[in-house]
DOBA-261230 format. One record per atom (N, C-alpha, C): residue number from 0; residue in three letters; atom name; x, y, z. Coordinates in nm, 2 decimals. Each point is the difference from the previous one (the first is absolute). Layout:
<nodes>
NODE miro semar zator     c1     c2     c3
NODE  NUM   ALA    CA      X      Y      Z
...
</nodes>
This chain:
<nodes>
NODE miro semar zator     c1     c2     c3
NODE    0   MET     N   0.08  -0.12   0.00
NODE    0   MET    CA  -0.08   0.12   0.00
NODE    0   MET     C   0.09   0.13   0.00
NODE    1   ALA     N   0.11  -0.01   0.07
NODE    1   ALA    CA   0.09   0.12   0.00
NODE    1   ALA     C   0.05   0.04  -0.13
NODE    2   ASN     N   0.02  -0.10  -0.09
NODE    2   ASN    CA   0.05   0.03  -0.14
NODE    2   ASN     C  -0.10   0.08  -0.08
NODE    3   ASP     N  -0.13  -0.02   0.04
NODE    3   ASP    CA  -0.11   0.07  -0.08
NODE    3   ASP     C   0.01   0.15   0.02
NODE    4   ILE     N   0.05   0.05   0.12
NODE    4   ILE    CA   0.01   0.14   0.03
NODE    4   ILE     C   0.14   0.06   0.00
NODE    5   ALA     N   0.10  -0.09   0.00
NODE    5   ALA    CA   0.14   0.05   0.00
NODE    5   ALA     C   0.03   0.07  -0.13
NODE    6   LEU     N   0.07   0.11   0.01
NODE    6   LEU    CA   0.03   0.07  -0.12
NODE    6   LEU     C   0.14  -0.05  -0.06
NODE    7   THR     N   0.00   0.00  -0.13
NODE    7   THR    CA   0.12  -0.05  -0.07
NODE    7   THR     C   0.03   0.09  -0.12
NODE    8   HIS     N   0.12  -0.01  -0.05
NODE    8   HIS    CA   0.04   0.07  -0.12
NODE    8   HIS     C   0.02  -0.09  -0.12
NODE    9   LYS     N  -0.03   0.04  -0.12
NODE    9   LYS    CA   0.03  -0.07  -0.12
NODE    9   LYS     C   0.04   0.10  -0.10
NODE   10   ARG     N   0.12  -0.02  -0.06
NODE   10   ARG    CA   0.05   0.08  -0.11
NODE   10   ARG     C  -0.03  -0.06  -0.13
NODE   11   ILE     N  -0.05   0.08  -0.09
NODE   11   ILE    CA  -0.03  -0.05  -0.14
NODE   11   ILE     C   0.04   0.10  -0.10
NODE   12   ARG     N   0.02  -0.04  -0.12
NODE   12   ARG    CA   0.01   0.09  -0.12
NODE   12   ARG     C  -0.12  -0.03  -0.08
NODE   13   LEU     N  -0.06   0.11  -0.04
NODE   13   LEU    CA  -0.13  -0.01  -0.07
NODE   13   LEU     C   0.01   0.08  -0.14
NODE   14   ARG     N  -0.04  -0.07  -0.10
NODE   14   ARG    CA   0.00   0.07  -0.14
NODE   14   ARG     C  -0.14   0.04  -0.02
NODE   15   ILE     N  -0.02   0.13  -0.03
NODE   15   ILE    CA  -0.14   0.05  -0.03
NODE   15   ILE     C   0.00   0.04  -0.15
NODE   16   PRO     N  -0.06  -0.07  -0.08
NODE   16   PRO    CA  -0.01   0.04  -0.15
NODE   16   PRO     C  -0.06   0.13  -0.02
NODE   17   LYS     N   0.03   0.06  -0.11
NODE   17   LYS    CA  -0.06   0.14  -0.03
NODE   17   LYS     C  -0.15   0.00   0.00
NODE   18   ASP     N  -0.06  -0.12  -0.03
NODE   18   ASP    CA  -0.15   0.00   0.00
NODE   18   ASP     C  -0.06   0.02   0.14
NODE   19   TYR     N   0.08  -0.02   0.10
NODE   19   TYR    CA  -0.05   0.01   0.14
NODE   19   TYR     C   0.04   0.13   0.07
NODE   20   HIS     N   0.07   0.09  -0.08
NODE   20   HIS    CA   0.05   0.13   0.06
NODE   20   HIS     C  -0.12   0.08   0.06
NODE   21   SER     N  -0.12  -0.01  -0.06
NODE   21   SER    CA  -0.11   0.08   0.05
NODE   21   SER     C  -0.07  -0.07   0.12
NODE   22   GLN     N   0.04  -0.12   0.03
NODE   22   GLN    CA  -0.06  -0.08   0.11
NODE   22   GLN     C   0.07   0.02   0.13
NODE   23   PRO     N  -0.07   0.01   0.11
NODE   23   PRO    CA   0.07   0.02   0.13
NODE   23   PRO     C   0.04  -0.13   0.06
NODE   24   VAL     N   0.09  -0.07  -0.07
NODE   24   VAL    CA   0.04  -0.13   0.05
NODE   24   VAL     C   0.07   0.00   0.13
NODE   25   ILE     N   0.09   0.08   0.02
NODE   25   ILE    CA   0.08   0.01   0.13
NODE   25   ILE     C  -0.09   0.05   0.11
NODE   26   SER     N  -0.08   0.10  -0.03
NODE   26   SER    CA  -0.09   0.06   0.10
NODE   26   SER     C  -0.10  -0.10   0.05
NODE   27   ARG     N  -0.04  -0.09  -0.09
NODE   27   ARG    CA  -0.10  -0.11   0.05
NODE   27   ARG     C   0.07  -0.09   0.10
NODE   28   LEU     N   0.13  -0.02  -0.01
NODE   28   LEU    CA   0.07  -0.09   0.10
NODE   28   LEU     C  -0.02   0.06   0.14
NODE   29   VAL     N  -0.01   0.13   0.01
NODE   29   VAL    CA  -0.02   0.07   0.13
NODE   29   VAL     C  -0.15   0.00   0.03
NODE   30   SER     N  -0.08   0.05  -0.09
NODE   30   SER    CA  -0.14   0.02   0.04
NODE   30   SER     C  -0.08  -0.12   0.00
NODE   31   ASP     N   0.02  -0.10  -0.09
NODE   31   ASP    CA  -0.08  -0.12   0.00
NODE   31   ASP     C   0.05  -0.11   0.08
NODE   32   TYR     N   0.14  -0.01   0.02
NODE   32   TYR    CA   0.06  -0.11   0.07
NODE   32   TYR     C   0.07   0.04   0.13
NODE   33   GLY     N  -0.01   0.13   0.04
NODE   33   GLY    CA   0.05   0.04   0.12
NODE   33   GLY     C   0.15  -0.01   0.02
NODE   34   LEU     N   0.08   0.00  -0.11
NODE   34   LEU    CA   0.14  -0.01   0.01
NODE   34   LEU     C   0.07   0.14   0.02
NODE   35   THR     N   0.11   0.00   0.06
NODE   35   THR    CA   0.09   0.12   0.00
NODE   35   THR     C   0.10  -0.03  -0.12
NODE   36   VAL     N   0.00   0.10  -0.09
NODE   36   VAL    CA   0.09  -0.02  -0.12
NODE   36   VAL     C   0.10   0.11  -0.01
NODE   37   ASN     N   0.13  -0.05   0.00
NODE   37   ASN    CA   0.11   0.10  -0.02
NODE   37   ASN     C   0.06  -0.03  -0.14
NODE   38   ILE     N   0.00   0.10  -0.08
NODE   38   ILE    CA   0.06  -0.01  -0.13
NODE   38   ILE     C   0.15   0.03   0.02
NODE   39   THR     N   0.09  -0.10  -0.02
NODE   39   THR    CA   0.14   0.01   0.03
NODE   39   THR     C   0.08   0.04  -0.13
NODE   40   ALA     N  -0.06  -0.02  -0.12
NODE   40   ALA    CA   0.06   0.04  -0.12
NODE   40   ALA     C  -0.11  -0.01  -0.11
NODE   41   ALA     N   0.02   0.08  -0.10
NODE   41   ALA    CA  -0.10   0.00  -0.11
NODE   41   ALA     C   0.07   0.05  -0.13
NODE   42   VAL     N  -0.05  -0.06  -0.11
NODE   42   VAL    CA   0.05   0.04  -0.13
NODE   42   VAL     C  -0.12   0.02  -0.09
NODE   43   LEU     N  -0.01   0.12  -0.05
NODE   43   LEU    CA  -0.11   0.03  -0.10
NODE   43   LEU     C   0.06   0.07  -0.12
NODE   44   GLY     N  -0.06  -0.03  -0.11
NODE   44   GLY    CA   0.04   0.07  -0.12
NODE   44   GLY     C  -0.04   0.15   0.00
NODE   45   ALA     N   0.07   0.08  -0.09
NODE   45   ALA    CA  -0.04   0.14  -0.01
NODE   45   ALA     C  -0.15   0.01  -0.03
NODE   46   ASN     N  -0.06   0.09   0.06
NODE   46   ASN    CA  -0.15   0.03  -0.01
NODE   46   ASN     C  -0.08  -0.13   0.02
NODE   47   ALA     N   0.05  -0.09   0.08
NODE   47   ALA    CA  -0.06  -0.13   0.04
NODE   47   ALA     C  -0.03  -0.08  -0.13
NODE   48   ILE     N   0.08   0.01  -0.09
NODE   48   ILE    CA  -0.01  -0.09  -0.12
NODE   48   ILE     C   0.08  -0.13   0.03
NODE   49   GLY     N  -0.06  -0.11  -0.03
NODE   49   GLY    CA   0.06  -0.13   0.02
NODE   49   GLY     C  -0.04  -0.05   0.14
NODE   50   ASP     N   0.06  -0.12   0.03
NODE   50   ASP    CA  -0.03  -0.06   0.12
NODE   50   ASP     C   0.07   0.06   0.12
NODE   51   GLY     N  -0.06  -0.01   0.12
NODE   51   GLY    CA   0.06   0.05   0.12
NODE   51   GLY     C   0.05  -0.12   0.09
NODE   52   TRP     N   0.11   0.02   0.07
NODE   52   TRP    CA   0.05  -0.10   0.09
NODE   52   TRP     C   0.01   0.06   0.14
NODE   53   PHE     N  -0.05  -0.07   0.09
NODE   53   PHE    CA   0.00   0.05   0.14
NODE   53   PHE     C   0.06  -0.11   0.09
NODE   54   ASP     N   0.09   0.04   0.09
NODE   54   ASP    CA   0.05  -0.08   0.11
NODE   54   ASP     C  -0.08   0.04   0.12
NODE   55   LEU     N  -0.08  -0.09   0.06
NODE   55   LEU    CA  -0.09   0.03   0.11
NODE   55   LEU     C   0.04  -0.09   0.12
NODE   56   ASP     N  -0.02   0.07   0.11
NODE   56   ASP    CA   0.01  -0.07   0.13
NODE   56   ASP     C  -0.14   0.00   0.06
NODE   57   LEU     N  -0.06  -0.12   0.00
NODE   57   LEU    CA  -0.13  -0.02   0.05
NODE   57   LEU     C   0.00  -0.03   0.15
NODE   58   GLN     N  -0.08   0.06   0.08
NODE   58   GLN    CA  -0.01  -0.04   0.14
NODE   58   GLN     C  -0.15  -0.02   0.03
NODE   59   GLY     N  -0.02  -0.11   0.07
NODE   59   GLY    CA  -0.13  -0.04   0.04
NODE   59   GLY     C   0.00  -0.14   0.06
NODE   60   THR     N  -0.11  -0.06   0.02
NODE   60   THR    CA  -0.01  -0.14   0.05
NODE   60   THR     C   0.03  -0.09  -0.12
NODE   61   ILE     N   0.04  -0.12   0.03
NODE   61   ILE    CA   0.02  -0.10  -0.11
NODE   61   ILE     C  -0.12  -0.01  -0.09
NODE   62   GLY     N  -0.12  -0.01   0.06
NODE   62   GLY    CA  -0.13  -0.01  -0.07
NODE   62   GLY     C  -0.02   0.12  -0.09
NODE   63   GLN     N   0.02   0.12   0.05
NODE   63   GLN    CA  -0.02   0.12  -0.08
NODE   63   GLN     C   0.10   0.00  -0.12
NODE   64   ILE     N   0.12  -0.03   0.02
NODE   64   ILE    CA   0.10   0.00  -0.11
NODE   64   ILE     C  -0.04  -0.11  -0.10
NODE   65   ASP     N  -0.04  -0.12   0.05
NODE   65   ASP    CA  -0.03  -0.10  -0.10
NODE   65   ASP     C  -0.12   0.04  -0.09
NODE   66   ILE     N  -0.10   0.05   0.06
NODE   66   ILE    CA  -0.12   0.04  -0.08
NODE   66   ILE     C   0.03   0.12  -0.09
NODE   67   ALA     N   0.09   0.09   0.04
NODE   67   ALA    CA   0.04   0.11  -0.08
NODE   67   ALA     C   0.08  -0.05  -0.12
NODE   68   LEU     N   0.09  -0.10   0.02
NODE   68   LEU    CA   0.08  -0.06  -0.11
NODE   68   LEU     C  -0.09  -0.07  -0.09
NODE   69   SER     N  -0.11  -0.07   0.05
NODE   69   SER    CA  -0.10  -0.06  -0.09
NODE   69   SER     C  -0.07   0.10  -0.09
NODE   70   TYR     N  -0.03   0.12   0.06
NODE   70   TYR    CA  -0.06   0.11  -0.08
NODE   70   TYR     C   0.09   0.04  -0.12
NODE   71   LEU     N   0.13   0.01   0.04
NODE   71   LEU    CA   0.10   0.04  -0.11
NODE   71   LEU     C   0.01  -0.11  -0.10
NODE   72   HIS     N   0.00  -0.12   0.04
NODE   72   HIS    CA   0.01  -0.11  -0.10
NODE   72   HIS     C  -0.12  -0.01  -0.08
NODE   73   ASP     N  -0.12   0.03   0.06
NODE   73   ASP    CA  -0.13   0.00  -0.08
NODE   73   ASP     C   0.00   0.10  -0.11
NODE   74   LEU     N   0.07   0.12   0.03
NODE   74   LEU    CA   0.02   0.10  -0.10
NODE   74   LEU     C   0.09  -0.04  -0.11
NODE   75   GLY     N   0.08  -0.10   0.02
NODE   75   GLY    CA   0.09  -0.05  -0.10
NODE   75   GLY     C   0.14   0.08   0.00
NODE   76   LEU     N   0.03   0.06   0.11
NODE   76   LEU    CA   0.12   0.08   0.02
NODE   76   LEU     C   0.12  -0.10   0.03
NODE   77   GLN     N   0.11   0.04  -0.05
NODE   77   GLN    CA   0.12  -0.08   0.03
NODE   77   GLN     C   0.05   0.05   0.14
NODE   78   ILE     N   0.03  -0.10   0.08
NODE   78   ILE    CA   0.05   0.02   0.14
NODE   78   ILE     C   0.12  -0.09   0.03
NODE   79   TRP     N   0.10   0.06   0.05
NODE   79   TRP    CA   0.12  -0.07   0.05
NODE   79   TRP     C   0.02   0.03   0.14
NODE   80   ASP     N   0.04  -0.10   0.08
NODE   80   ASP    CA   0.04   0.03   0.13
NODE   80   ASP     C   0.15  -0.05   0.01
NODE   81   ASN     N   0.06   0.03   0.12
NODE   81   ASN    CA   0.14  -0.04   0.01
NODE   81   ASN     C   0.03  -0.14   0.01
NODE   82   ASN     N  -0.11  -0.09  -0.01
NODE   82   ASN    CA   0.02  -0.14  -0.01
NODE   82   ASN     C  -0.03  -0.06  -0.14
NODE   83   SER     N  -0.02   0.09  -0.09
NODE   83   SER    CA  -0.03  -0.04  -0.14
NODE   83   SER     C   0.12  -0.06  -0.06
NODE   84   GLN     N  -0.02  -0.10  -0.09
NODE   84   GLN    CA   0.11  -0.07  -0.06
NODE   84   GLN     C   0.04   0.07  -0.13
NODE   85   THR     N  -0.06   0.11  -0.03
NODE   85   THR    CA   0.03   0.07  -0.13
NODE   85   THR     C   0.14   0.06  -0.01
NODE   86   GLY     N   0.06   0.03   0.11
NODE   86   GLY    CA   0.13   0.06   0.00
NODE   86   GLY     C  -0.01   0.15  -0.02
NODE   87   ILE     N  -0.12   0.06  -0.01
NODE   87   ILE    CA  -0.02   0.14  -0.03
NODE   87   ILE     C   0.02   0.08   0.13
NODE   88   TRP     N  -0.04  -0.06   0.11
NODE   88   TRP    CA   0.00   0.08   0.13
NODE   88   TRP     C   0.06  -0.08   0.11
</nodes>
């Protein structure tokens, strides 16, 4: 039961395609899933043309983080964490 309320951190790298630039994807992690989100790095093209990349530090319960990651997966966004086997991060 303590794990349900204990806060934890998860670092991810998130690719947001240009088609999602008008969507409040990161804001929803806060408002809909109750996470604290720290943007530790970001890369955006000039005038927000092209894809955006964000390094995020997510803080919340394990359940909150899991359901928020499911939301991002359901959107079809690419997500890497520091445990990914891609070698990118």
